[in-house]
C-alpha positions as CSV (number, residue, x, y, z in Angstrom):
1,M,-58.1,55.7,10.2
2,R,-57.1,52.4,8.5
3,R,-53.8,51.2,8.4
4,Q,-52.5,49.8,5.0
5,K,-51.3,46.4,4.3
6,G,-47.8,45.2,2.5
7,F,-44.4,45.6,2.8
8,T,-42.0,48.7,3.0
9,L,-39.4,49.6,0.6
10,I,-36.4,49.1,3.3
11,E,-38.5,45.0,3.8
12,L,-38.1,44.6,0.0
13,L,-34.6,45.6,0.0
14,V,-33.4,43.2,3.1
15,V,-35.1,40.6,1.6
16,V,-33.5,41.0,-1.8
17,A,-29.8,41.6,-0.4
18,I,-30.2,38.2,1.2
19,L,-31.4,36.5,-1.6
20,G,-28.6,37.7,-3.5
21,I,-26.0,37.1,-1.3
22,I,-27.4,33.5,-0.6
23,S,-27.6,32.8,-4.2
24,S,-23.7,34.3,-5.2
25,I,-22.9,31.9,-2.4
26,A,-25.0,28.9,-4.0
27,I,-22.9,29.4,-7.2
28,A,-19.9,29.4,-5.8
29,M,-20.2,26.3,-4.4
30,L,-21.7,24.7,-7.7
31,G,-19.1,25.9,-9.5
32,N,-16.6,24.0,-6.9
33,A,-18.5,21.0,-7.4
34,L,-18.4,21.0,-11.3
35,D,-14.7,21.3,-11.4
36,K,-14.3,18.2,-8.5
37,G,-16.9,16.3,-10.7
38,K,-14.6,16.9,-13.8
39,Q,-11.7,15.9,-11.8
40,K,-13.3,12.7,-10.8
41,R,-13.9,11.9,-14.2
42,T,-10.7,12.9,-15.6
43,M,-9.6,10.5,-12.8
44,M,-11.3,7.4,-14.1
45,D,-10.6,7.9,-17.9
46,L,-6.7,8.0,-17.2
47,H,-7.4,4.8,-15.1
48,S,-8.9,3.1,-18.2
49,I,-6.6,4.4,-20.2
50,A,-3.6,2.5,-18.5
51,E,-5.0,-0.7,-18.2
52,A,-5.6,-0.6,-21.9
53,T,-1.6,0.5,-22.1
54,E,-1.0,-2.3,-19.6
55,A,-3.0,-4.9,-21.0
56,Y,-0.9,-4.1,-24.4
57,G,2.2,-4.1,-22.3
58,V,1.2,-7.6,-21.3
59,D,0.2,-9.0,-24.7
60,H,3.9,-7.5,-26.1
61,A,5.6,-7.9,-23.4
62,A,6.7,-3.7,-23.6
63,Y,4.5,-0.7,-23.6
64,P,4.2,0.9,-27.0
65,S,8.1,2.8,-26.9
66,G,9.4,6.2,-27.6
67,I,5.6,7.6,-28.2
68,G,5.7,11.4,-27.2
69,S,2.0,12.1,-27.7
70,W,-1.5,10.9,-27.5
71,G,-1.8,10.9,-31.1
72,T,0.4,8.6,-31.5
73,I,-0.9,6.2,-28.6
74,K,-4.6,6.1,-29.0
75,P,-3.9,4.3,-32.7
76,I,-1.8,1.9,-30.8
77,I,-4.0,0.9,-27.7
78,S,-8.0,1.4,-29.7
79,P,-9.5,-0.5,-30.7
80,F,-8.2,-3.7,-29.2
81,F,-7.6,-2.8,-26.1
82,I,-9.8,0.0,-25.0
83,R,-13.1,0.5,-27.6
84,Q,-12.9,4.1,-27.6
85,P,-11.0,6.0,-25.5
86,P,-11.8,9.7,-24.6
87,D,-9.7,12.0,-26.5
88,A,-9.6,14.9,-23.6
89,D,-10.0,15.0,-20.0
90,G,-12.9,16.6,-18.1
91,W,-12.1,20.3,-18.6
92,A,-11.7,19.2,-22.7
93,H,-7.8,19.4,-22.8
94,T,-5.9,16.7,-24.6
95,W,-4.0,13.7,-23.1
96,G,-0.4,13.9,-22.6
97,A,1.3,11.0,-22.8
98,S,4.9,9.2,-22.8
99,T,6.7,6.0,-23.4
100,D,10.5,5.4,-23.0
101,A,12.4,4.2,-26.1
102,G,12.5,0.8,-24.7
103,G,8.9,0.1,-23.7
104,R,9.7,0.1,-19.8
105,S,7.5,2.5,-18.8
106,Y,4.8,5.2,-20.0
107,T,3.3,8.3,-18.3
108,L,-0.6,9.8,-18.9
109,V,-1.0,13.3,-18.2
110,S,-4.0,15.5,-17.6
111,L,-3.2,19.4,-17.6
112,G,-5.8,20.0,-15.1
113,K,-8.2,23.1,-14.9
114,D,-6.0,25.6,-16.3
115,G,-4.6,22.9,-19.7
116,M,-1.2,24.1,-18.6
117,L,1.7,21.9,-18.1
118,G,2.8,22.4,-14.8
119,A,6.1,21.6,-12.4
120,W,5.3,17.8,-10.8
121,S,5.1,17.9,-7.3
122,L,4.3,14.4,-7.2
123,G,1.6,13.3,-4.2
124,M,-1.2,14.8,-3.6
125,T,-2.7,18.3,-4.7
126,S,-4.8,20.6,-3.3
127,S,-5.4,22.8,-6.8
128,F,-7.7,22.1,-9.9
129,N,-5.1,23.3,-12.1
130,C,-2.4,21.2,-10.6
131,D,-1.7,18.3,-13.6
132,I,-3.1,14.4,-12.4
133,V,-0.5,12.1,-13.2
134,F,-0.7,8.3,-14.1
135,S,2.9,6.6,-14.4
136,D,3.2,2.7,-14.7
137,G,0.3,1.3,-12.5
138,Q,-0.1,4.0,-10.4
139,F,-1.3,7.8,-9.8
140,V,1.6,9.8,-9.0
141,Q,0.2,13.0,-8.7
142,W,-3.3,12.9,-7.8
143,P,-6.2,15.5,-6.1
144,Q,-7.1,15.2,-2.3
145,G,-9.2,16.8,-0.1
146,T,-10.6,20.4,-1.0
147,Q,-9.6,21.8,-4.0
148,Q,-9.5,25.6,-4.5
């Protein structure tokens, strides 16, 4: 009597199940890594825009005054202080930007992954949905550690 070589149906199903579990874990980790990259890009872009705003402030002895949106601050700082500022954060949401009436302070905001303005807790955040806030030369709300 001859023995047939090969895998049984049960063995093949076990291998397919294991591959499915491993791929689902890898996909979840890939999504997290992509969001982390978008967060880092957003922070770098916010910092670049803030440097341009600071340069404007040095040249004019005040920040642009009475500005309430990105659409109004962008033409003031571009192209003299920043050649081509990004119009959106890593998740393709438009920046939030405002300055006070006297030109003494400014705030730049990324709305995070969800694109909705949230309540600011100030300090470190732990969610991709939290806003990233840069105001008057420093981050006042920023991502730190593991994000969800």
